[in-house]
C-alpha positions as CSV (number, residue, x, y, z in Angstrom):
1,X,-0.1,-0.1,0.2
2,X,1.9,3.6,-1.3
3,X,0.8,6.5,0.8
4,X,0.8,9.9,-0.1
5,X,1.6,13.2,2.1
6,X,-0.5,16.4,1.4
7,X,2.8,18.3,3.0
8,X,4.7,19.3,7.1
9,X,3.5,21.3,9.9
10,X,6.8,23.4,11.2
11,X,5.9,24.1,15.1
12,X,7.6,26.7,17.0
13,X,8.6,26.8,20.4
14,X,10.3,29.3,22.3
15,X,13.9,28.1,24.4
16,X,11.6,27.5,27.6
17,X,9.4,24.9,25.3
18,X,6.1,27.2,25.0
19,X,4.2,27.0,22.1
20,X,4.5,29.8,19.8
21,X,2.5,28.5,16.3
22,X,3.1,26.8,13.4
23,X,3.1,26.8,9.7
24,X,2.9,24.1,6.8
25,X,6.6,23.1,4.6
26,X,8.4,21.4,2.9
27,X,10.4,18.7,4.4
28,X,13.5,19.8,5.9
29,X,14.7,16.2,8.3
30,X,14.5,12.7,8.4
31,X,12.9,12.2,11.8
32,X,9.9,13.6,12.7
33,X,8.3,14.8,16.2
34,X,10.0,15.4,19.2
35,X,12.6,13.3,18.7
36,X,13.4,15.6,15.7
37,X,13.0,18.7,17.1
38,X,16.2,21.3,16.9
39,X,17.0,24.8,17.3
40,X,17.0,27.3,14.9
41,X,18.5,31.0,14.3
42,X,15.3,32.3,12.3
43,X,16.9,33.6,8.6
44,X,14.1,35.8,7.9
45,X,11.2,37.4,9.9
46,X,7.7,35.9,10.4
47,X,3.9,36.0,11.9
48,X,2.2,33.2,13.3
49,X,-0.5,33.9,14.7
50,X,-0.5,37.7,14.9
51,X,2.8,38.2,16.4
52,X,5.6,38.7,14.5
53,X,8.9,36.8,15.5
54,X,12.4,38.7,14.6
55,X,15.3,37.5,12.7
56,X,18.4,36.4,15.0
57,X,15.6,35.0,17.4
58,X,16.6,31.2,18.6
59,X,13.7,28.4,18.5
60,X,13.0,24.7,18.9
61,X,11.2,23.5,15.9
62,X,9.4,20.0,15.5
63,X,8.0,18.6,11.9
64,X,4.9,16.6,11.6
65,X,3.3,15.1,8.4
66,X,0.2,16.5,7.7
67,X,-2.9,13.8,6.4
68,X,-2.5,12.8,3.1
69,X,-4.2,9.7,1.4
70,X,-3.6,5.8,0.3
71,X,-3.3,5.9,-3.5
72,X,-4.9,3.0,-5.7
73,X,-3.1,0.6,-7.5
């Protein structure tokens, strides 16, 4: 059975592990969820839930696959 993923959701957290928001993105790592969590420094300003996060801010990120569909053979 073959499965197609629609896309991925990237969740942003502060270094104190407080949820900030999420965006739809492309796959950028092999491990998903908590085990795939990594620290990132923003290369550009982003807007999450009507809040601007400045370039150069250090955040934790996680990626989760969005729901997809089973492909027929």
